[in-house]
VMD Tcl script that draws the C-alpha trace (Angstrom):
set ca {
  {26.93 -90.78 -106.29}
  {23.69 -89.31 -104.82}
  {21.40 -87.27 -107.55}
  {18.26 -86.34 -105.93}
  {15.47 -85.50 -108.72}
  {13.04 -82.20 -107.76}
  {10.71 -81.91 -110.93}
  {8.22 -84.03 -109.02}
  {7.33 -81.53 -106.37}
  {5.12 -78.74 -107.29}
  {5.13 -76.78 -104.63}
  {8.16 -76.53 -105.20}
  {7.69 -75.09 -108.49}
  {5.24 -72.66 -107.50}
  {7.50 -71.35 -105.56}
  {10.30 -70.91 -108.11}
  {7.69 -69.39 -110.43}
  {6.89 -66.21 -107.85}
  {9.41 -63.67 -106.46}
  {8.93 -63.44 -102.63}
  {8.75 -59.91 -101.19}
  {9.43 -59.90 -97.49}
  {8.02 -56.32 -97.27}
  {4.51 -56.60 -98.72}
  {1.77 -56.77 -96.56}
  {-0.59 -59.25 -96.00}
  {-4.53 -59.04 -95.21}
  {-5.75 -61.59 -92.20}
  {-9.41 -62.01 -92.68}
  {-9.97 -62.55 -89.06}
  {-14.10 -62.19 -89.48}
  {-16.06 -65.42 -88.46}
  {-13.44 -66.01 -85.92}
  {-14.09 -65.62 -81.77}
  {-11.24 -63.81 -79.47}
  {-11.58 -66.01 -75.90}
  {-9.64 -65.58 -72.91}
  {-8.24 -68.56 -71.35}
  {-9.46 -69.07 -67.86}
  {-5.89 -68.39 -66.27}
  {-5.80 -65.53 -68.45}
  {-9.15 -64.47 -67.23}
  {-7.80 -65.09 -63.33}
  {-5.06 -62.65 -63.95}
  {-6.59 -60.04 -65.46}
  {-9.41 -59.72 -62.24}
  {-6.44 -59.92 -60.25}
  {-4.40 -56.93 -61.66}
  {-7.88 -55.65 -61.63}
  {-8.43 -55.67 -57.42}
  {-5.19 -54.64 -57.25}
  {-5.40 -51.60 -58.90}
  {-8.75 -50.71 -56.96}
  {-6.79 -52.00 -53.34}
  {-4.20 -50.04 -54.41}
  {-6.45 -46.37 -55.10}
  {-8.32 -47.33 -52.08}
  {-5.77 -47.58 -49.68}
  {-3.51 -44.07 -51.46}
  {-6.66 -42.33 -51.18}
  {-9.22 -43.08 -49.05}
  {-7.50 -45.38 -46.17}
  {-4.37 -44.54 -45.37}
  {-5.47 -40.68 -44.91}
  {-8.06 -41.72 -42.47}
  {-5.55 -43.94 -41.06}
  {-2.95 -41.25 -40.39}
  {-5.81 -38.79 -39.16}
  {-7.11 -41.30 -36.90}
  {-3.48 -41.58 -35.39}
  {-3.16 -37.75 -34.93}
  {-6.37 -37.86 -33.24}
  {-5.35 -40.86 -30.57}
  {-1.63 -39.06 -30.10}
  {-3.69 -35.55 -29.32}
  {-6.28 -37.33 -27.36}
  {-3.54 -39.10 -25.01}
  {-1.75 -35.42 -24.92}
  {-4.98 -33.75 -24.13}
  {-5.05 -36.76 -21.31}
  {-2.03 -36.11 -19.73}
  {-2.78 -33.07 -19.39}
  {-5.70 -33.10 -17.55}
  {-4.42 -35.26 -15.26}
  {-1.56 -33.11 -14.49}
  {-4.56 -30.09 -14.00}
  {-6.28 -32.24 -11.68}
  {-3.31 -32.57 -9.48}
  {-2.71 -28.96 -9.80}
  {-6.44 -28.07 -8.70}
  {-5.33 -30.89 -5.49}
  {-2.63 -28.83 -4.78}
  {-4.71 -25.42 -5.62}
  {-5.09 -24.07 -1.63}
  {-1.31 -24.56 -1.37}
  {-0.26 -22.69 -4.44}
  {-2.87 -19.90 -3.23}
  {-0.82 -19.98 0.23}
  {2.87 -19.70 -1.43}
  {1.38 -17.10 -3.73}
  {0.62 -14.95 -0.94}
  {3.80 -15.88 0.90}
  {5.08 -14.92 -2.59}
  {3.39 -11.58 -2.65}
  {4.28 -10.70 0.55}
  {7.95 -10.99 0.26}
  {7.59 -8.91 -2.90}
  {6.06 -6.39 -1.18}
  {8.42 -6.96 1.38}
  {11.38 -6.07 -1.11}
  {9.36 -3.11 -2.84}
  {9.33 -1.33 0.20}
  {13.12 -1.67 0.68}
  {14.07 -0.61 -2.92}
  {11.31 1.09 -4.13}
  {11.02 1.36 -8.52}
  {10.55 5.16 -7.68}
  {12.71 7.60 -5.68}
  {11.20 10.94 -5.07}
  {12.70 13.90 -3.65}
  {8.96 14.80 -1.76}
  {9.53 11.26 0.09}
  {12.76 11.77 1.02}
  {12.34 14.86 2.55}
  {9.69 13.70 4.40}
  {11.41 10.57 5.61}
  {14.81 12.61 6.60}
  {12.31 14.80 8.47}
  {10.37 12.23 10.10}
  {13.79 10.57 11.82}
  {14.82 13.83 12.40}
  {12.55 15.11 14.21}
  {12.22 12.00 16.28}
  {15.91 12.17 17.23}
  {15.48 16.50 18.37}
  {18.35 16.44 15.25}
  {17.85 20.21 13.80}
  {18.18 19.67 9.52}
  {19.59 23.02 8.18}
  {19.62 21.56 4.86}
  {19.14 18.56 2.22}
  {21.29 18.92 -1.39}
  {19.88 16.38 -4.06}
  {23.04 15.68 -6.69}
  {21.98 13.21 -9.65}
  {20.47 9.71 -9.82}
  {22.84 7.34 -10.76}
  {22.22 3.89 -12.65}
  {24.65 0.98 -11.77}
  {23.73 -2.68 -13.04}
  {22.89 -5.35 -10.76}
  {26.59 -7.10 -11.02}
  {28.11 -3.70 -10.56}
  {26.43 -2.85 -7.23}
  {26.64 -6.31 -5.91}
  {30.37 -6.37 -6.78}
  {30.39 -2.84 -4.54}
  {30.99 0.01 -7.08}
  {29.61 3.20 -6.29}
  {28.30 5.31 -9.05}
  {31.21 7.93 -8.27}
  {33.89 5.10 -8.85}
  {32.59 4.31 -12.07}
  {32.19 7.49 -13.36}
  {36.31 8.11 -12.36}
  {37.08 4.86 -13.63}
  {35.01 5.55 -17.26}
  {37.13 8.76 -17.61}
  {36.09 11.60 -19.88}
  {34.44 9.45 -22.49}
  {31.88 7.83 -20.20}
  {28.14 9.51 -20.84}
  {27.50 11.15 -17.35}
  {25.32 9.48 -14.99}
  {21.70 10.72 -15.62}
  {19.89 13.02 -14.11}
  {16.55 14.11 -14.11}
  {15.18 17.45 -15.31}
  {15.05 19.65 -12.12}
  {11.09 20.11 -12.20}
  {10.80 16.42 -11.91}
  {10.25 15.04 -8.26}
  {9.97 11.70 -9.61}
  {13.62 11.20 -9.84}
  {13.87 7.98 -11.49}
  {15.00 7.87 -14.41}
  {12.41 6.03 -17.74}
  {15.56 4.24 -19.04}
  {16.47 2.38 -16.00}
  {14.94 -1.05 -16.68}
  {16.30 -3.62 -14.60}
  {18.80 -1.34 -12.90}
  {20.07 -0.06 -9.28}
  {19.07 3.22 -8.36}
  {21.26 5.47 -6.57}
  {19.75 8.76 -5.51}
  {23.28 10.96 -3.89}
  {22.05 13.51 -1.09}
  {23.78 15.74 1.46}
  {21.82 16.27 4.83}
  {23.48 19.27 6.87}
  {22.61 19.17 10.14}
  {23.40 20.24 13.53}
  {22.67 18.68 17.17}
  {24.01 16.15 20.07}
  {26.07 13.34 19.91}
  {23.38 11.20 21.00}
  {20.83 12.67 18.19}
  {23.46 12.09 15.83}
  {24.61 8.46 16.55}
  {20.21 7.85 16.69}
  {19.33 9.50 13.77}
  {21.79 7.70 11.48}
  {20.87 4.38 13.33}
  {17.51 5.21 12.59}
  {18.62 5.32 8.26}
  {20.61 2.41 8.24}
  {17.65 0.07 10.00}
  {15.30 1.81 8.12}
  {12.62 -0.44 6.38}
  {14.23 1.29 2.58}
  {17.63 0.71 1.68}
  {19.81 3.60 2.74}
  {23.14 3.75 3.05}
  {25.30 6.48 4.73}
  {28.77 6.53 2.79}
  {30.06 9.98 4.61}
  {30.11 12.35 7.21}
  {32.18 15.73 7.84}
  {31.39 17.06 11.93}
  {32.47 20.60 13.32}
  {32.27 20.46 17.17}
  {30.55 24.56 17.87}
  {29.91 25.91 21.01}
  {27.94 23.91 24.24}
  {29.08 20.43 22.77}
  {27.00 21.04 19.66}
  {28.12 19.33 16.25}
  {27.22 20.37 13.20}
  {28.28 18.59 9.91}
  {27.34 17.06 6.53}
  {26.10 13.52 6.28}
  {26.27 11.73 2.53}
  {23.56 9.51 2.42}
  {22.06 7.15 -0.62}
  {18.65 6.18 -1.25}
  {18.71 3.05 -3.36}
  {16.17 1.67 -5.65}
  {15.31 -0.87 -8.17}
  {13.27 -0.13 -11.43}
  {12.85 -4.06 -13.15}
  {11.25 -4.29 -16.44}
  {7.79 -4.83 -15.09}
  {7.86 -2.17 -12.43}
  {5.07 0.84 -13.30}
  {4.92 3.35 -11.68}
  {1.96 3.42 -9.06}
  {3.50 5.64 -6.35}
  {1.75 7.46 -3.78}
  {3.16 9.71 -1.54}
  {2.11 9.68 2.06}
  {1.52 13.12 3.22}
  {1.72 14.45 6.73}
  {-2.08 15.54 8.26}
  {-2.02 18.92 7.70}
  {-4.42 20.14 10.93}
  {-6.57 22.81 8.88}
  {-3.51 24.23 6.77}
  {-3.37 24.80 3.06}
  {-1.65 21.70 1.87}
  {1.52 22.32 0.05}
  {1.20 18.79 -1.59}
  {-1.96 19.19 -3.04}
  {-2.36 18.75 -6.58}
  {-2.96 21.85 -8.96}
  {-6.97 22.48 -9.50}
  {-6.91 23.84 -12.39}
  {-5.58 25.25 -15.87}
  {-7.00 28.87 -15.39}
  {-4.75 29.91 -12.63}
  {-6.89 28.87 -10.03}
  {-5.66 27.76 -7.21}
  {-6.03 24.46 -5.46}
  {-9.10 25.15 -2.66}
  {-7.29 25.25 0.70}
  {-9.31 22.41 3.31}
  {-11.24 23.24 6.30}
  {-10.29 22.59 9.43}
  {-12.21 19.97 9.90}
  {-10.99 18.41 6.62}
  {-9.82 14.66 7.94}
  {-6.45 13.54 6.66}
  {-6.33 10.88 3.66}
  {-6.05 7.53 5.27}
  {-2.57 5.95 4.29}
  {-2.15 2.79 2.31}
  {0.67 0.46 4.00}
  {2.16 -2.41 1.69}
  {3.58 -4.03 4.58}
  {1.96 -5.26 8.00}
  {2.28 -3.34 11.47}
  {3.64 -6.28 13.21}
  {4.67 -10.04 11.83}
  {5.26 -13.18 13.15}
  {7.22 -16.07 11.46}
  {6.84 -19.60 12.06}
  {9.88 -22.11 10.56}
  {10.51 -25.36 10.75}
  {12.20 -27.34 13.50}
  {15.23 -28.24 10.98}
  {15.57 -24.50 10.12}
  {18.73 -22.79 10.78}
  {16.58 -19.71 11.54}
  {15.44 -19.11 15.35}
  {11.97 -21.41 15.14}
  {9.82 -18.45 15.94}
  {10.31 -14.55 15.36}
  {8.09 -11.97 16.17}
  {8.16 -8.04 15.68}
  {7.66 -4.87 14.68}
  {7.88 -4.63 10.56}
  {8.44 -0.46 11.11}
  {11.99 -0.64 13.14}
  {14.64 -3.45 12.64}
  {16.01 -4.78 16.20}
  {13.06 -4.92 18.09}
  {12.91 -8.97 17.43}
  {11.70 -11.81 19.37}
  {13.35 -14.65 18.92}
  {12.46 -18.80 20.55}
  {14.27 -21.54 19.43}
  {12.78 -24.32 20.83}
  {10.91 -27.26 18.92}
  {7.79 -27.16 21.04}
  {4.71 -24.95 21.78}
  {5.17 -21.64 22.97}
  {3.19 -18.60 23.78}
  {2.74 -15.09 22.62}
  {0.71 -11.61 23.34}
  {0.25 -8.60 21.88}
  {-1.71 -5.91 22.81}
  {-2.57 -2.57 21.24}
  {-3.85 0.87 22.22}
  {-3.47 4.56 21.72}
  {-4.86 6.66 18.76}
  {-3.49 7.92 15.27}
  {-0.61 9.59 15.49}
  {0.79 7.89 19.24}
  {0.31 4.24 19.43}
  {1.65 2.17 22.08}
  {1.81 -1.42 21.77}
  {3.39 -4.78 23.78}
  {4.59 -7.76 21.95}
  {5.73 -11.18 23.80}
  {7.20 -13.97 22.82}
  {7.55 -16.92 26.33}
  {9.17 -14.75 28.67}
  {10.41 -12.03 27.05}
  {8.43 -8.66 26.29}
  {9.20 -5.76 24.18}
  {7.21 -2.59 24.71}
  {7.07 0.38 22.62}
  {5.23 3.74 21.28}
  {4.99 5.37 18.21}
  {2.98 5.94 14.40}
  {1.47 2.94 12.98}
  {0.49 3.50 9.45}
  {-2.95 2.05 8.60}
  {-3.52 0.01 6.00}
  {-6.87 1.24 4.53}
  {-7.74 2.13 8.04}
  {-6.64 -1.11 9.36}
  {-3.91 -2.29 11.78}
  {-2.27 -5.73 10.13}
  {-0.24 -8.72 12.01}
  {0.87 -11.10 9.64}
  {1.68 -14.31 10.51}
  {3.91 -16.29 7.93}
  {4.10 -19.94 8.88}
  {5.48 -23.49 6.96}
  {4.32 -26.72 6.67}
  {4.73 -29.19 9.23}
  {7.69 -31.73 7.71}
  {7.27 -35.29 10.03}
  {5.45 -35.75 13.24}
  {8.71 -34.75 14.86}
  {8.25 -30.95 13.71}
  {6.68 -29.95 17.12}
  {7.08 -25.73 16.33}
  {3.62 -23.99 17.05}
  {2.42 -20.69 19.01}
  {-0.67 -19.95 20.93}
  {-1.29 -16.17 20.83}
  {-3.10 -13.97 22.95}
  {-4.48 -10.35 20.22}
  {-5.87 -7.59 22.40}
  {-6.83 -4.48 20.53}
  {-7.66 -1.52 22.28}
  {-7.86 0.98 19.56}
  {-10.85 2.37 17.83}
  {-9.11 0.98 14.16}
  {-9.57 -3.15 13.36}
  {-6.90 -5.51 13.19}
  {-6.88 -8.13 11.16}
  {-4.42 -11.36 11.53}
  {-3.68 -12.67 8.26}
  {-2.33 -16.12 7.98}
  {0.07 -17.48 5.57}
  {1.09 -20.67 4.02}
  {0.03 -22.69 8.02}
  {-0.14 -26.42 7.68}
  {-4.07 -27.05 7.40}
  {-4.62 -30.63 9.19}
  {-2.09 -29.33 12.21}
  {-1.78 -25.62 12.56}
  {1.36 -24.06 13.95}
  {-0.20 -20.85 14.61}
  {-3.21 -20.65 17.32}
  {-5.01 -17.51 18.22}
  {-6.53 -18.85 22.02}
  {-7.39 -15.78 22.94}
  {-8.46 -12.06 21.42}
  {-10.01 -8.77 22.29}
  {-11.32 -6.09 21.05}
  {-12.03 -5.67 16.98}
  {-9.62 -8.35 15.84}
  {-10.45 -10.28 12.80}
  {-8.60 -13.59 11.39}
  {-8.09 -14.41 7.73}
  {-6.47 -17.38 6.38}
}
mol new
graphics top color blue
foreach p $ca { graphics top sphere $p radius 0.5 }
foreach p [lrange $ca 0 end-1] q [lrange $ca 1 end] { graphics top cylinder $p $q radius 0.2 }
display resetview
């Protein structure tokens, strides 16, 4: 058996005499000792500080500036694209201006056909004008009401009377303007077709009635004859009643700028003159020397249309704008000749226009546009070298009023319209 004698171990004897307390605090004296970082620790600490500084700089300075720079670059590219498009548009500015003139011309034509204001005074003057020209006696005119139809209902062939019957008693009556309001267009008719129903009581011959109805339906305004009642009287004279609809259209952007064109008063009291004051002061009657006010006409007196060689319509169309059925046509893909001669004075003009070998002669009144006669030429750009439609025009003005030739949308390089000769007071625009 092995025996160990630990009595000779002094350190072990010292431990036996002391009690060990693991929770007793011990004081460590560091005085006189130096804390030094090793090279590896110093490098790691420097690298950490560098990373922190880089993060702060990137997060608060570099990244915001970079984002701002990217945004500015994107904006700059967008502005460059916008500038390129503007330069392209500016290069086509003349073409856009010509297209705008053409669209304005078409818009004025539609507004003349479907005015935004249906006025009783204007309707009376219109009926009286054509009845006088056709020697039909008008015994009376009755205005019933102004109805409104949507564009869809009107295109479908619906009438205000039929719509009222379909709606029955539960539907509201068609709006009727106040009796003292000569403007028969309802104020809330935005985007609606206006229909003014009137009854015309007449007497006259078959020929006068036929021509009167023809003039109404061929008028520059849209007028529909819905019904007729005829009674034969003495000496083959007819008496009866016409049911007529005057049509208009009031769009959302249409503002009332209506000015009635009144006939010359020739020294008599003007029944259409505005009231001169509020103190029972009647408007003064004009003197016998007072000149009639010059009418303003938004439409030309004569027109000429030059189409492309592949257009389904006639290649050249020329006519009197105020009357339908007066057009002259040419359907050849080549140059043709034309001539317009205007004579006479206010109230009675005579004019002759020719296209090729076909001629039209007319007499009647021409409405001046600011004291001028107008001849509008609406052309088209040539599609190719094979598009040879063109016109050599001669214009002769034998009146005391200037005649203005407005050329709209003609080909700049090879114009279709060529004014080869003019006489009298003739000016060309375009």
